[in-house]
C-alpha positions in Angstrom: 164.8 156.7 3.7 165.8 153.6 1.8 162.9 151.6 -0.1 163.8 148.0 0.3 161.7 145.2 -1.7 161.7 141.5 -0.7 161.1 138.8 -3.0 159.8 135.4 -2.2 160.9 132.7 -4.4 158.0 130.8 -6.3 158.5 127.4 -7.7 156.3 127.0 -11.2 154.8 123.4 -11.3 152.2 122.3 -13.7 151.1 118.8 -13.0 149.4 116.8 -15.6 147.4 114.2 -13.8 147.0 112.3 -16.9 151.1 111.8 -17.2 152.6 110.0 -14.0 155.9 110.9 -15.5 155.5 114.7 -15.2 158.7 116.5 -14.6 160.6 113.6 -15.4 162.8 112.6 -18.4 165.3 109.7 -19.4 168.4 110.7 -20.5 170.6 107.8 -21.7 169.0 105.4 -19.1 169.3 107.6 -16.1 166.2 109.6 -14.9 166.4 113.3 -14.3 163.7 115.7 -12.5 163.3 119.3 -13.9 161.3 122.2 -12.8 161.2 126.1 -12.7 162.0 128.3 -9.9 161.3 131.9 -10.0 163.5 133.8 -7.8 162.1 137.4 -8.6 159.0 138.3 -10.3 161.1 139.0 -13.5 163.4 136.1 -13.5 163.1 132.2 -13.9 165.7 129.4 -13.5 165.4 125.7 -14.7 166.3 123.3 -12.4 167.4 119.9 -13.5 168.6 117.2 -11.3 169.7 113.7 -11.7 167.8 111.2 -9.9 170.6 108.7 -10.0 168.4 105.7 -11.0 167.5 103.8 -13.8 164.4 102.5 -12.4 161.2 104.6 -13.2 159.5 103.5 -9.8 162.1 105.0 -7.8 162.3 108.0 -10.0 158.9 108.8 -9.4 159.1 108.3 -5.5 162.2 110.7 -5.4 160.5 113.4 -7.6 157.4 113.2 -5.4 159.9 113.5 -2.3 161.7 116.4 -3.9 158.8 118.2 -5.1 156.9 117.8 -1.6 159.8 119.4 0.2 160.2 122.2 -2.3 156.4 123.1 -1.9 156.5 122.7 1.9 159.4 124.8 2.4 158.8 128.0 4.4 159.2 131.0 2.2 158.5 129.2 -1.1 154.8 129.4 -2.8 153.5 127.0 -5.6 152.9 128.9 -8.8 
């Protein structure tokens, strides 16, 4: 009999309430989002996505929308 192990992808999010720009960085005028996904217990993958905006307010909204979807997808657990 085979022994099969299934892993659930987890997301490593550390949110600093005192920093409204957490997970954001500005690269030559364009805002980017970055976070870490752990596909297995022994691996980690950094994800960086362009938010394709130069407006900080829009970048914060896009970040919040993306992170909300990631945290509420079935099979994903916030770490």
